[in-house]
C-alpha positions as CSV (number, residue, x, y, z in Angstrom):
1,M,4.1,-52.2,-0.5
2,A,2.6,-48.9,0.4
3,N,0.5,-50.5,3.1
4,A,3.2,-52.8,4.4
5,P,4.0,-52.6,8.0
6,L,7.4,-51.1,9.1
7,W,8.7,-54.4,10.2
8,H,8.5,-55.8,6.6
9,H,10.8,-53.0,5.5
10,L,13.2,-53.6,8.4
11,L,13.2,-57.4,7.7
12,G,13.9,-56.7,4.0
13,A,16.9,-54.5,4.9
14,L,18.3,-56.9,7.4
15,S,17.8,-60.0,5.3
16,G,19.0,-58.3,2.0
17,G,22.1,-56.8,3.6
18,G,22.7,-59.8,5.9
19,V,22.9,-62.3,3.1
20,L,25.3,-60.2,1.1
21,F,27.3,-59.5,4.2
22,L,27.8,-63.2,4.7
23,L,29.0,-63.5,1.1
24,A,31.3,-60.5,1.7
25,L,32.9,-62.2,4.7
26,F,34.1,-65.0,2.4
27,G,35.3,-62.6,-0.3
28,G,32.5,-63.1,-2.8
29,M,31.0,-59.6,-2.6
30,G,32.0,-56.1,-1.9
31,I,30.7,-54.0,1.0
32,G,29.2,-51.6,-1.5
33,D,26.9,-54.3,-2.7
34,V,25.9,-55.1,0.9
35,K,25.0,-51.5,1.6
36,L,23.1,-51.1,-1.7
37,F,21.0,-54.2,-1.1
38,A,20.3,-53.3,2.5
39,L,18.9,-50.0,1.2
40,L,17.0,-51.7,-1.6
41,G,15.7,-54.3,0.8
42,W,14.3,-51.5,3.0
43,V,12.5,-50.0,0.0
44,I,10.8,-53.2,-1.3
45,G,10.3,-55.0,2.0
46,W,10.5,-58.6,3.1
47,P,8.8,-60.8,0.7
48,N,10.0,-59.0,-2.4
49,V,13.7,-58.9,-1.3
50,I,13.9,-62.7,-1.8
51,L,12.6,-62.4,-5.3
52,A,14.9,-59.4,-6.1
53,F,17.9,-61.5,-4.9
54,L,16.9,-64.5,-7.0
55,I,16.3,-62.3,-10.1
56,A,19.7,-60.6,-9.6
57,C,21.5,-63.9,-9.2
58,S,19.8,-65.3,-12.3
59,L,20.6,-62.2,-14.4
60,G,24.1,-62.0,-13.1
61,A,24.8,-65.7,-13.9
62,A,23.3,-65.4,-17.4
63,V,25.2,-62.3,-18.3
64,G,28.4,-63.5,-16.7
65,G,28.1,-66.8,-18.6
66,I,27.5,-65.1,-21.9
67,L,30.5,-62.7,-21.3
68,R,32.7,-65.7,-20.4
69,L,31.6,-67.8,-23.4
70,S,32.2,-64.8,-25.7
71,G,35.7,-64.3,-24.4
72,T,34.9,-60.7,-23.2
73,I,36.0,-61.6,-19.6
74,Q,38.5,-64.1,-18.4
75,R,38.1,-66.8,-15.8
76,R,37.9,-65.5,-12.2
77,Q,37.5,-61.9,-13.5
78,P,35.0,-60.0,-11.3
79,V,31.8,-58.7,-12.7
80,P,30.0,-55.9,-10.9
81,F,26.9,-57.2,-9.1
82,G,25.3,-53.8,-8.2
83,P,23.6,-53.3,-11.6
84,F,22.0,-56.8,-11.3
85,L,20.8,-56.0,-7.7
86,A,19.3,-52.8,-9.0
87,L,17.6,-54.5,-11.9
88,G,16.3,-57.4,-9.8
89,T,14.9,-54.9,-7.3
90,L,13.2,-52.9,-10.0
91,L,11.6,-55.9,-11.5
92,S,10.5,-57.2,-8.1
93,F,9.1,-53.7,-7.2
94,L,7.1,-53.5,-10.5
95,F,6.1,-57.1,-11.0
96,G,6.8,-58.9,-7.7
97,P,3.3,-59.9,-6.7
98,N,2.5,-61.0,-10.3
99,I,5.7,-63.1,-10.5
100,I,5.1,-64.7,-7.1
101,S,1.5,-65.5,-7.8
102,A,2.4,-67.0,-11.2
103,Y,5.1,-69.1,-9.6
104,L,2.8,-70.3,-6.8
105,S,0.1,-71.2,-9.4
106,F,2.7,-73.0,-11.5
107,I,3.9,-75.3,-8.6
108,G,0.6,-76.1,-7.1
């Protein structure tokens, strides 16, 4: 990531913020999440922003499901997504190339 060209970072910011902005237009996300993920997308760049988003969604769904099944939250009660975005970005930053190469070796 240190040797990545500037356009990788720009594309990461635009795609990360853009996807969440589309979700925010339909009421599924807050603007704070959009701004946070645009910044995080700038930091980790283009290929890793996809992985960060997938990890964040997976972790958010797992934790939300556990909270729902345990009765801690009610149906349609919002769960903050920012911590999952941050954790997904951190995991992608630290282990992104390893995760991507393991996945690619697994599928083919």
